[in-house]
N, C-alpha and C positions, 0 to 999 in steps of 0.2 A: 325854630325847631327845638323841641324839648329834649332833655337828656335821654329819656326813654325812647323817643323816636330815633335819636342818633345811634343808640346801642342797637336798636332793632335793624337799622340800616346796615351797621357793620356786621351783624350776624348773618345778613343775607349776602354779604360780600364773600365770594368763594376764595379769594386770595387771603383775606383775613382769617377765614375759617381754617384754611390749610396751615397757615403760619401758627395759629393758636394751637392747632392739633399737634404740630411738630414740637412746639414749646412744651406742651403737656407731656409728650412722649419723653423728651429729653429730661424734663424735670423729674418725671417718674423714674427713669433709669438712674438718674443721679441719686435720687432718694434710696432706691434699691441698693445701689452700689455702696453708698454710705452706711446703710443699715447692715449690709453684708460685712463690711469692714468692721463695724462696731460689734457685730455679732461674733466675728472671729476673734476679736480682741477679748471680748467678755468670756468666750469659750476657753481661750488659752489661759486667761487669768484664773478661771475657776475650775477648769476640768483638765488642765495639762500642767506638767511640771518640767522645768528645764534646768540643766546643770552645765555650766561652762568651765572647762579646765584649760587654763593657759599653759603654754610649754614651759614656763619658768616654775610652775608648781611641781613640788616633789613627787606628786602622785601621777604626773603626766606620763612618764615612762612606764610606770606600773600599769596605767590604764591602756596604753598602746599594746603592751604585751598581753593583757587580758583580752582586748579586742581581737588580737591575733588568734588566741586560742578559742574564743567563743564565736566570733563573727566572720573571720576571714575565710572559713571553709565554705560559706554560702554566698559570699559576694564575688563578683567576677571582675571588679576593678581594684587592683592590688598594686602595692609598691613593695619592693624587696629590701631586706636588711641582711647583708652577708656577714657572717662571723666565723671564727675559727676556734675549734675546741681541741685541746690536747688530751689524749687518753693516757691511761697508765702505761700502755705499751709504747708510748712515745710518738705514736702516729698522730698527725694533725688532720682533723676532719673538718671539711667545709660544711657550714650549716646555713640554710636559707630560711629566713622567717618572712612569711608573706603577711603584710599589714595592709588593712583597707586603705586605699590611696585617698588623696584629697578629693572630697566630694560628699555625696549623701549616701548613706547605707542604712539598711533596716535589718533587724534581727529580733528574735524573741528571747526574753529572759523572765523567768518566774511567772510564765503565763501571760506576759504583757509584751506588746510590741514596742520596741525602742528605736527611735530614729537617731542616727549619729551623723553629724555634720563635722567633717574635718576641713578646716579652712586654713590656708596658708597665705599670708600677706607678703607678696613678692616684693613690694616696695618698702616694707618695714622690716628692719632687723631687730632681733632681740639683742640689746646691748650687753646683756649678761653672758650670752652664749655665742654671739656672732653669727647666728643663723637666722633665716627668715622666720618671723613671728608666726606661731601656729596656735590654734585653739581647737579643742574637741568639744562639741556641744551635744549633749544627750537630751532627748525629749521623749516624754512618755505620757500616756493618759493617766489621770488620777491626780490626787493631792498628797499622796503619801510619799514623803521624802526618804523613807527608809530604803526604798529600792536603790537609790543612788548610794546610800551609805553601804548597803550590802555589796554593791558592785565594787566600790572603792576598797572595802575591807577584803573582799575576795581577791582583788588585784594585788593588794599588799601581801596577803598570805601566799599568793602564787609567787611573788617576787622573793619572799623569804624562803620558800621551799627551794627555789633554784639556787639560792646562795647558802643553804643549810649545809653545815660541815665545811664551809669555805671561808676564807678571809677576804673581805671586800676592801679594796684600796680606794681612797678618795683623794682628789686633788682639787685645788681652788680654781674655779673658772668664773671670772668676773667677781661677783659679790656672793657666790654660793659655792657649796661643795658638790662635786659630781663624781660618780664612780669612774675609775680609770681602768681600762683593760677588763679582763674577765676575772671573776672571783677565783682566788687561789685556793688550792687544797691546803687545809690547815697543817701547819708544821708542828709535830709533837714537841713539847717543851724538853723532852729527854734527848732530842736530836742535837741540841746545842749543849756541848760539854764545857762548863765553866768550872772555875776553882770551887772546891768543895764548900758548900753553904751559901754561895753568892746567889744562885738561882732561887734557892729555897727562901732566902730573906726577902728578895724582891717580890716573889709571888705571894708570900704571906702578907707582906705590907699592902700590896694592891688589893688583895681579897678582903683584908680587914677594912680598908677604906671603902670598898664597894658596899659591904653589908652593914656599915654603921653610919648612915647619914644622920640619924637622930643624935648620935654622940656629938657631932659637930654643931648641930642646931642648938642643942641644949646648952652648950658652952659658948655659943656665939663665935665659933671658929669658922672661917670660910671653908666651905665644902669643896675643896680642890686639893690636888696632890701633885707635886712636881718631883721628877727624878732626873738625875744626871749620871750617865754612864760615860766614864772617861778611861782612856788607855790607848795603847799603840794601835795603829791600823791593822785590820785583819784578825782581831781577837774575838769577834763575835758580838759586838754591841748591837748592830742592826739586826742580825740574825736572831738574837735573843728577843728583841722587841717583837719581831714577826711571830716568833713561837709563842710569846706571851699573849699576843692578841688571839692566836688560835686557842690557847689554853682557856682564856676568859670568854671565848666566843664573841670577840669584839672586832670591829673594823679598825683601820688605820688611816688617819688624815695626815698626809704628808705635806708639810709646809716648807716652801723654798723661800727663805728670807732674802736671797740674792735676786729675786725677781724684781726687775726694774719697774714694773707696773704696780708693785705692792707699796702701799703707803701705811702710815701709822693708823689712820682711821679704818682703812680696809682690813688691816691685820686684826684690829680690835673687833671689827664686825665678824670676821671669819671665825675667830676664836669663840665668839659669843654664840654663833649659830652652828657650831660643829655638830654633826649627827649624834644622836644618842648611842651609847654603847660603842664608843670609839676611843682610840688612843691618839692624841695629837703628837706628832713626831717632828721635832726640829733637829735635823741632822747637821753635823759639823758646824755647830753654833759659833765656833771660834773663827771660822772663815767669813762670817757675816759682820762681826763687830770686833773691834780692837779695844782692849782695856784702856780706860781713861788715864791709867797710870803709865801707859806705854807711850813714850814720846819720841820713838825712833823715827827716822826719815822714811823707812819702809812703810810704817803704819800710816804716817800722814799722807803718803802718796796715794793711798787707796781711800782716804777719808772722803766721804761725800758721794761715793759711787752708788750707794744704795739710798733709796728714798725712805726706808724704814730706819728710824733713829733708835739708838740704844735706850733713850729715855721713853720713847714710845713703846718699845717692847717691854720695858720694866713696868710701865703702867698697865699694859695688857695682861701681864702675869699676875700683878698684885696691886692693881689700882682700884679706885672706887667703882669703875665700870667693868672690871674683869668678871668673867663668867664663873658660874658655880657648877658643881657636879662635873669637874673636868680632871682628866688624867693626862698629864703632859710629860713626855720624855724628851730630853735633850742629850745629844751625843757630842763628844769632842775628842780629838786626839791629843790636844794640848790644853789641859786645864789651867795651866799657868798663864795662858793668854786671855783668859776670861776676866771680865771686870768683876771684882768682889761683890758688887751690888747685884749682879745677875744670878749668883749662886748662893746668896744668903738664905737662911731659913725663912720659910714663907713663900719663896719662889722655887727653891729646890729643897725638898724635905728629906731626900735620901740620895746620898752620893755613893756610887759603887765603882771601884776600880776593876776594870776588865783587862787583865794583863796577859803576858805570854804564858805559854803552857808550863805547868808544873809537871813533875814526874807522874803524879797521880792522874792528871788530865791526859797525859800522853798514853798511859795504859788504858784509860777508859775509852779514849778515841780509837785506839788500836782494836780493842775488843768489839766496840760497836761497829767498826768498819769490817773487820775480818771474822766476826762472830766468835762466840765463847770457845769454840773448839780449837782456836788458835791462841787461847789465853796464855799458854806456856811461852809464847814468843813475845808477849806484850811486855813483860818485865825485863826481858833481855834487851829489847829494843829501847825502852825508856832509859835504862841504865847507860846504854851506849850513847844515846843522844845527850843525856845530862852530863856526861863526862867532858864533852866539848865546851860546856859553859857558854854556848852561844844561844841567844834567845830564839825560841821557836813559836811562831804564832799558829793558832788553829788553822788559818787559811793556808799557810805554808805547809803544814803537816798534812792537811787534806789533799792538797795538790800533789804531794809526794806519794800518798797512798794511791791516788788515781793512776799513777804511772805503773804501779804493780798491783792493781786491784784484784787480780786472780792468782797472785804468787806472793804471799806474805814472807815465805822463806827467802826469796831473792831480794825482796824489799829490805829485810833486815841485813842481809849480806852487803847491800849497797847503801847503807844508811849514811855514808859520808857524802853522798850526792844530794843529801837533803838541802844543804845550804848553797848548792851550785845549780839547782834546777832553774 
């Protein structure tokens, strides 16, 4: 039998014909499926654009708030974020923000439909934040990336608008800075009464540093500035820094050097990536380190409790890897306990003593608290207090004023109780 005859015989076989037909259908379906998949891939590559924003990115929270304002009103699958706001009247208002929940959402922006996929990996934790890892992926038709740039910029402006006129506090979470609490209403610099000239000197120095980066660059001087405020407790060091941040429209990055999870490398990293337009604050620096010249038993007993070393901090402040364009404030109640290397020029450029109230400070605080119409009592009160020759801190004085906030005459009459409250 020839090959032609054999093929002719197979073609007449109904079982073979049916099997070949099924094979052809299956092969055709596979080809169509593969073609469809390739077509979808080619379409997505050429006619769709996608942006993925992970939760560790700084714009992630901005984007969620923007989605809340733009997309949450139209979607029916929501998650809630509860917050509390304090009004000027003192009342606390509960605020509920509805954010599109995990899943897929659609909305229209700039005449184009945008698909948003919010994905949460339940089995994966973000090591920086200690929460399930999340991503938000936005997909739109077209090839113009500007739509996503406009969305992110609009989200950033929205976040800035909400914090406008307020001071944002940051704290270190993992290897990055995160806002803590709600933005605070800015405190006027005039609300902190210091000795005559102290506030003006610091503000002038900081402003001169901010507006003259080229001066440092032209002379090869590192563009950073360090300040040390020292003096007894309760005299307004931290309050002044908070008011200064409000005056400059800056935020405050609060660094706790006693954090057991903080190491030299992490400290250097955090100081290098501090948000722009912020003041880095190291409070009570004396409690974190003991001077190398101090060899008392008490000092050695606490040695080694912190993972941050003094040499590590010194390198962060003025080493080859230290950050530029940085304003750093340190506070201490006991300057004599600080290592001389920590407060030398280059690490601390300006030292200011914030001490107990002078007569002039007492009068100014009195007038600010009881308004100018009671100015005639201010001098009388300050003279009586100064006659006792006992130090008075602004915190002590303010607490005493609060006891007689509506009766300055009675307060002056009972001034002896100032030191017994």
